[in-house]
Jmol script that loads the backbone (N, CA, C; Angstrom):
load data "model"
ATOM      1  N   MET A   1     -50.088  20.372   4.357  1.00  0.00           N
ATOM      2  CA  MET A   1     -51.032  20.573   3.303  1.00  0.00           C
ATOM      3  C   MET A   1     -50.495  21.640   2.290  1.00  0.00           C
ATOM      4  N   HIS A   2     -50.742  21.320   1.095  1.00  0.00           N
ATOM      5  CA  HIS A   2     -50.275  22.217   0.058  1.00  0.00           C
ATOM      6  C   HIS A   2     -51.198  23.483  -0.021  1.00  0.00           C
ATOM      7  N   GLU A   3     -50.506  24.599  -0.296  1.00  0.00           N
ATOM      8  CA  GLU A   3     -51.236  25.864  -0.316  1.00  0.00           C
ATOM      9  C   GLU A   3     -52.391  25.881  -1.261  1.00  0.00           C
ATOM     10  N   SER A   4     -52.324  25.080  -2.372  1.00  0.00           N
ATOM     11  CA  SER A   4     -53.367  25.034  -3.315  1.00  0.00           C
ATOM     12  C   SER A   4     -54.741  24.598  -2.792  1.00  0.00           C
ATOM     13  N   TYR A   5     -54.759  23.853  -1.651  1.00  0.00           N
ATOM     14  CA  TYR A   5     -56.017  23.397  -0.992  1.00  0.00           C
ATOM     15  C   TYR A   5     -56.627  24.432  -0.178  1.00  0.00           C
ATOM     16  N   VAL A   6     -56.000  25.495   0.172  1.00  0.00           N
ATOM     17  CA  VAL A   6     -56.570  26.521   1.008  1.00  0.00           C
ATOM     18  C   VAL A   6     -57.517  27.325   0.128  1.00  0.00           C
ATOM     19  N   PRO A   7     -58.784  27.527   0.597  1.00  0.00           N
ATOM     20  CA  PRO A   7     -59.757  28.195  -0.195  1.00  0.00           C
ATOM     21  C   PRO A   7     -59.385  29.586  -0.771  1.00  0.00           C
ATOM     22  N   SER A   8     -58.586  30.379  -0.032  1.00  0.00           N
ATOM     23  CA  SER A   8     -58.219  31.602  -0.600  1.00  0.00           C
ATOM     24  C   SER A   8     -57.184  31.547  -1.690  1.00  0.00           C
ATOM     25  N   HIS A   9     -56.697  30.394  -1.874  1.00  0.00           N
ATOM     26  CA  HIS A   9     -55.622  30.335  -3.062  1.00  0.00           C
ATOM     27  C   HIS A   9     -56.239  30.390  -4.416  1.00  0.00           C
ATOM     28  N   HIS A  10     -57.454  29.938  -4.611  1.00  0.00           N
ATOM     29  CA  HIS A  10     -58.141  30.043  -5.766  1.00  0.00           C
ATOM     30  C   HIS A  10     -59.624  30.677  -5.521  1.00  0.00           C
ATOM     31  N   ALA A  11     -59.792  31.803  -5.973  1.00  0.00           N
ATOM     32  CA  ALA A  11     -61.102  32.525  -5.880  1.00  0.00           C
ATOM     33  C   ALA A  11     -62.185  31.668  -6.616  1.00  0.00           C
ATOM     34  N   ASP A  12     -63.414  31.784  -6.235  1.00  0.00           N
ATOM     35  CA  ASP A  12     -64.443  31.172  -7.075  1.00  0.00           C
ATOM     36  C   ASP A  12     -64.414  31.390  -8.500  1.00  0.00           C
ATOM     37  N   ALA A  13     -64.160  32.600  -8.890  1.00  0.00           N
ATOM     38  CA  ALA A  13     -64.052  33.062 -10.298  1.00  0.00           C
ATOM     39  C   ALA A  13     -63.067  32.344 -11.045  1.00  0.00           C
ATOM     40  N   ALA A  14     -61.932  31.880 -10.370  1.00  0.00           N
ATOM     41  CA  ALA A  14     -60.845  31.106 -10.951  1.00  0.00           C
ATOM     42  C   ALA A  14     -61.339  29.825 -11.619  1.00  0.00           C
ATOM     43  N   PHE A  15     -62.295  29.253 -10.953  1.00  0.00           N
ATOM     44  CA  PHE A  15     -62.856  27.993 -11.512  1.00  0.00           C
ATOM     45  C   PHE A  15     -63.464  28.187 -12.858  1.00  0.00           C
ATOM     46  N   LEU A  16     -64.367  29.266 -12.977  1.00  0.00           N
ATOM     47  CA  LEU A  16     -65.024  29.565 -14.270  1.00  0.00           C
ATOM     48  C   LEU A  16     -63.932  29.903 -15.271  1.00  0.00           C
ATOM     49  N   LEU A  17     -62.962  30.752 -14.955  1.00  0.00           N
ATOM     50  CA  LEU A  17     -61.807  31.028 -15.940  1.00  0.00           C
ATOM     51  C   LEU A  17     -61.089  29.746 -16.392  1.00  0.00           C
ATOM     52  N   ALA A  18     -60.842  28.888 -15.406  1.00  0.00           N
ATOM     53  CA  ALA A  18     -60.197  27.620 -15.840  1.00  0.00           C
ATOM     54  C   ALA A  18     -61.051  26.760 -16.784  1.00  0.00           C
ATOM     55  N   VAL A  19     -62.297  26.657 -16.434  1.00  0.00           N
ATOM     56  CA  VAL A  19     -63.226  25.967 -17.388  1.00  0.00           C
ATOM     57  C   VAL A  19     -63.238  26.589 -18.761  1.00  0.00           C
ATOM     58  N   ARG A  20     -63.235  27.866 -18.813  1.00  0.00           N
ATOM     59  CA  ARG A  20     -63.466  28.586 -20.118  1.00  0.00           C
ATOM     60  C   ARG A  20     -62.206  28.581 -20.902  1.00  0.00           C
ATOM     61  N   THR A  21     -60.980  28.893 -20.258  1.00  0.00           N
ATOM     62  CA  THR A  21     -59.827  29.079 -20.989  1.00  0.00           C
ATOM     63  C   THR A  21     -58.756  27.954 -20.757  1.00  0.00           C
ATOM     64  N   GLY A  22     -58.959  27.086 -19.868  1.00  0.00           N
ATOM     65  CA  GLY A  22     -57.938  26.111 -19.587  1.00  0.00           C
ATOM     66  C   GLY A  22     -57.005  26.620 -18.595  1.00  0.00           C
ATOM     67  N   VAL A  23     -55.985  25.741 -18.132  1.00  0.00           N
ATOM     68  CA  VAL A  23     -54.968  26.154 -17.237  1.00  0.00           C
ATOM     69  C   VAL A  23     -53.712  25.461 -17.609  1.00  0.00           C
ATOM     70  N   ARG A  24     -52.676  26.289 -17.523  1.00  0.00           N
ATOM     71  CA  ARG A  24     -51.232  25.714 -17.697  1.00  0.00           C
ATOM     72  C   ARG A  24     -50.850  24.989 -16.371  1.00  0.00           C
ATOM     73  N   PRO A  25     -50.068  24.024 -16.522  1.00  0.00           N
ATOM     74  CA  PRO A  25     -49.618  23.283 -15.344  1.00  0.00           C
ATOM     75  C   PRO A  25     -48.940  24.189 -14.322  1.00  0.00           C
ATOM     76  N   HIS A  26     -49.367  24.180 -13.026  1.00  0.00           N
ATOM     77  CA  HIS A  26     -48.702  24.928 -12.055  1.00  0.00           C
ATOM     78  C   HIS A  26     -48.729  24.371 -10.708  1.00  0.00           C
ATOM     79  N   HIS A  27     -49.558  23.277 -10.590  1.00  0.00           N
ATOM     80  CA  HIS A  27     -49.586  22.569  -9.293  1.00  0.00           C
ATOM     81  C   HIS A  27     -49.371  21.055  -9.572  1.00  0.00           C
ATOM     82  N   TRP A  28     -49.062  20.698 -10.797  1.00  0.00           N
ATOM     83  CA  TRP A  28     -49.004  19.382 -11.239  1.00  0.00           C
ATOM     84  C   TRP A  28     -48.001  19.337 -12.330  1.00  0.00           C
ATOM     85  N   ASN A  29     -47.569  18.151 -12.689  1.00  0.00           N
ATOM     86  CA  ASN A  29     -46.547  17.997 -13.785  1.00  0.00           C
ATOM     87  C   ASN A  29     -47.073  17.136 -14.925  1.00  0.00           C
ATOM     88  N   PHE A  30     -48.307  16.867 -15.079  1.00  0.00           N
ATOM     89  CA  PHE A  30     -48.744  15.991 -16.118  1.00  0.00           C
ATOM     90  C   PHE A  30     -49.414  16.700 -17.246  1.00  0.00           C
ATOM     91  N   GLY A  31     -49.190  17.934 -17.522  1.00  0.00           N
ATOM     92  CA  GLY A  31     -49.711  18.754 -18.623  1.00  0.00           C
ATOM     93  C   GLY A  31     -50.812  19.675 -18.304  1.00  0.00           C
ATOM     94  N   PRO A  32     -51.262  20.497 -19.293  1.00  0.00           N
ATOM     95  CA  PRO A  32     -52.129  21.552 -19.002  1.00  0.00           C
ATOM     96  C   PRO A  32     -53.577  20.950 -19.016  1.00  0.00           C
ATOM     97  N   MET A  33     -54.560  21.632 -18.357  1.00  0.00           N
ATOM     98  CA  MET A  33     -55.912  21.340 -18.395  1.00  0.00           C
ATOM     99  C   MET A  33     -56.516  22.164 -19.558  1.00  0.00           C
ATOM    100  N   PRO A  34     -57.121  21.458 -20.527  1.00  0.00           N
ATOM    101  CA  PRO A  34     -57.732  22.181 -21.614  1.00  0.00           C
ATOM    102  C   PRO A  34     -59.007  22.877 -21.169  1.00  0.00           C
ATOM    103  N   PRO A  35     -59.538  23.801 -22.015  1.00  0.00           N
ATOM    104  CA  PRO A  35     -60.843  24.303 -21.712  1.00  0.00           C
ATOM    105  C   PRO A  35     -61.835  23.169 -21.688  1.00  0.00           C
ATOM    106  N   ILE A  36     -62.888  23.345 -20.913  1.00  0.00           N
ATOM    107  CA  ILE A  36     -63.954  22.238 -20.825  1.00  0.00           C
ATOM    108  C   ILE A  36     -65.223  22.767 -21.567  1.00  0.00           C
ATOM    109  N   GLU A  37     -65.555  22.074 -22.614  1.00  0.00           N
ATOM    110  CA  GLU A  37     -66.786  22.540 -23.276  1.00  0.00           C
ATOM    111  C   GLU A  37     -67.995  21.904 -22.766  1.00  0.00           C
ATOM    112  N   GLY A  38     -69.176  22.455 -22.830  1.00  0.00           N
ATOM    113  CA  GLY A  38     -70.457  21.850 -22.374  1.00  0.00           C
ATOM    114  C   GLY A  38     -70.927  22.164 -21.006  1.00  0.00           C
ATOM    115  N   LEU A  39     -70.010  22.979 -20.292  1.00  0.00           N
ATOM    116  CA  LEU A  39     -70.412  23.299 -18.871  1.00  0.00           C
ATOM    117  C   LEU A  39     -70.970  24.779 -18.873  1.00  0.00           C
ATOM    118  N   THR A  40     -72.150  24.939 -18.266  1.00  0.00           N
ATOM    119  CA  THR A  40     -72.664  26.267 -18.205  1.00  0.00           C
ATOM    120  C   THR A  40     -72.134  26.923 -16.891  1.00  0.00           C
ATOM    121  N   ASP A  41     -72.307  28.241 -16.855  1.00  0.00           N
ATOM    122  CA  ASP A  41     -71.985  29.010 -15.653  1.00  0.00           C
ATOM    123  C   ASP A  41     -72.521  28.402 -14.321  1.00  0.00           C
ATOM    124  N   ASP A  42     -73.840  27.970 -14.453  1.00  0.00           N
ATOM    125  CA  ASP A  42     -74.481  27.356 -13.325  1.00  0.00           C
ATOM    126  C   ASP A  42     -73.780  26.030 -12.950  1.00  0.00           C
ATOM    127  N   ASP A  43     -73.448  25.298 -13.992  1.00  0.00           N
ATOM    128  CA  ASP A  43     -72.679  23.976 -13.621  1.00  0.00           C
ATOM    129  C   ASP A  43     -71.432  24.261 -12.897  1.00  0.00           C
ATOM    130  N   VAL A  44     -70.649  25.334 -13.244  1.00  0.00           N
ATOM    131  CA  VAL A  44     -69.402  25.646 -12.673  1.00  0.00           C
ATOM    132  C   VAL A  44     -69.674  26.199 -11.177  1.00  0.00           C
ATOM    133  N   THR A  45     -70.777  26.918 -11.097  1.00  0.00           N
ATOM    134  CA  THR A  45     -71.191  27.350  -9.755  1.00  0.00           C
ATOM    135  C   THR A  45     -71.530  26.231  -8.810  1.00  0.00           C
ATOM    136  N   ASP A  46     -72.178  25.155  -9.406  1.00  0.00           N
ATOM    137  CA  ASP A  46     -72.409  23.980  -8.558  1.00  0.00           C
ATOM    138  C   ASP A  46     -71.139  23.213  -8.192  1.00  0.00           C
ATOM    139  N   ILE A  47     -70.152  23.172  -9.078  1.00  0.00           N
ATOM    140  CA  ILE A  47     -68.881  22.549  -8.854  1.00  0.00           C
ATOM    141  C   ILE A  47     -68.178  23.267  -7.749  1.00  0.00           C
ATOM    142  N   VAL A  48     -68.121  24.613  -7.799  1.00  0.00           N
ATOM    143  CA  VAL A  48     -67.472  25.358  -6.861  1.00  0.00           C
ATOM    144  C   VAL A  48     -68.132  25.143  -5.476  1.00  0.00           C
ATOM    145  N   ALA A  49     -69.479  25.134  -5.485  1.00  0.00           N
ATOM    146  CA  ALA A  49     -70.137  24.900  -4.200  1.00  0.00           C
ATOM    147  C   ALA A  49     -69.761  23.523  -3.610  1.00  0.00           C
ATOM    148  N   TYR A  50     -69.603  22.533  -4.427  1.00  0.00           N
ATOM    149  CA  TYR A  50     -69.101  21.215  -3.961  1.00  0.00           C
ATOM    150  C   TYR A  50     -67.857  21.213  -3.428  1.00  0.00           C
ATOM    151  N   VAL A  51     -66.806  21.858  -4.186  1.00  0.00           N
ATOM    152  CA  VAL A  51     -65.435  21.872  -3.735  1.00  0.00           C
ATOM    153  C   VAL A  51     -65.387  22.718  -2.406  1.00  0.00           C
ATOM    154  N   ARG A  52     -66.175  23.831  -2.262  1.00  0.00           N
ATOM    155  CA  ARG A  52     -66.101  24.475  -1.011  1.00  0.00           C
ATOM    156  C   ARG A  52     -66.707  23.719   0.132  1.00  0.00           C
ATOM    157  N   SER A  53     -67.740  22.936  -0.144  1.00  0.00           N
ATOM    158  CA  SER A  53     -68.299  21.974   0.864  1.00  0.00           C
ATOM    159  C   SER A  53     -67.298  21.020   1.364  1.00  0.00           C
ATOM    160  N   LEU A  54     -66.457  20.510   0.452  1.00  0.00           N
ATOM    161  CA  LEU A  54     -65.439  19.570   0.896  1.00  0.00           C
ATOM    162  C   LEU A  54     -64.386  20.262   1.640  1.00  0.00           C
ATOM    163  N   GLN A  55     -64.082  21.484   1.371  1.00  0.00           N
ATOM    164  CA  GLN A  55     -63.094  22.355   2.098  1.00  0.00           C
ATOM    165  C   GLN A  55     -63.639  22.561   3.472  1.00  0.00           C
ATOM    166  N   ARG A  56     -64.972  22.850   3.523  1.00  0.00           N
ATOM    167  CA  ARG A  56     -65.594  23.237   4.866  1.00  0.00           C
ATOM    168  C   ARG A  56     -65.554  21.950   5.716  1.00  0.00           C
ATOM    169  N   SER A  57     -65.964  20.832   5.165  1.00  0.00           N
ATOM    170  CA  SER A  57     -66.011  19.635   6.012  1.00  0.00           C
ATOM    171  C   SER A  57     -64.632  19.153   6.289  1.00  0.00           C
ATOM    172  N   GLY A  58     -63.577  19.476   5.633  1.00  0.00           N
ATOM    173  CA  GLY A  58     -62.297  19.254   5.948  1.00  0.00           C
ATOM    174  C   GLY A  58     -61.562  20.179   6.870  1.00  0.00           C
ATOM    175  N   GLY A  59     -62.398  21.243   7.383  1.00  0.00           N
ATOM    176  CA  GLY A  59     -61.804  22.132   8.297  1.00  0.00           C
ATOM    177  C   GLY A  59     -61.064  23.251   7.716  1.00  0.00           C
ATOM    178  N   LEU A  60     -61.104  23.430   6.350  1.00  0.00           N
ATOM    179  CA  LEU A  60     -60.377  24.514   5.729  1.00  0.00           C
ATOM    180  C   LEU A  60     -61.019  25.784   5.566  1.00  0.00           C
ATOM    181  N   ILE A  61     -62.351  25.786   5.826  1.00  0.00           N
ATOM    182  CA  ILE A  61     -63.117  26.998   5.750  1.00  0.00           C
ATOM    183  C   ILE A  61     -63.879  27.031   7.156  1.00  0.00           C
ATOM    184  N   ASP A  62     -63.613  28.232   7.678  1.00  0.00           N
ATOM    185  CA  ASP A  62     -64.335  28.523   9.051  1.00  0.00           C
ATOM    186  C   ASP A  62     -65.464  29.532   8.783  1.00  0.00           C
ATOM    187  N   ASP A  63     -66.654  29.009   8.940  1.00  0.00           N
ATOM    188  CA  ASP A  63     -67.869  29.925   8.755  1.00  0.00           C
ATOM    189  C   ASP A  63     -68.086  30.736  10.046  1.00  0.00           C
ATOM    190  N   GLY A  64     -67.260  30.713  10.928  1.00  0.00           N
ATOM    191  CA  GLY A  64     -67.407  31.535  12.211  1.00  0.00           C
ATOM    192  C   GLY A  64     -68.552  30.961  13.077  1.00  0.00           C
ATOM    193  N   SER A  65     -68.944  29.742  12.881  1.00  0.00           N
ATOM    194  CA  SER A  65     -69.945  29.166  13.710  1.00  0.00           C
ATOM    195  C   SER A  65     -69.365  28.437  14.904  1.00  0.00           C
TER     196      SER A  65
END
end "model"
wireframe off; spacefill off
backbone 0.3
color backbone group
């Protein structure tokens, strides 16, 4: 598994920063991600929750249960 899929690799705040400012290519070779207009902070919070749920169901997050 690539380290970028590990939840601790990108903090939740990194998602908001990526949406607001864009991201230079660093895990891919097909160009930069531009800033995304039209998403609210709440939208990004929901996206992060979804990504974390996928990581949890994939066994990448251990909630200690």
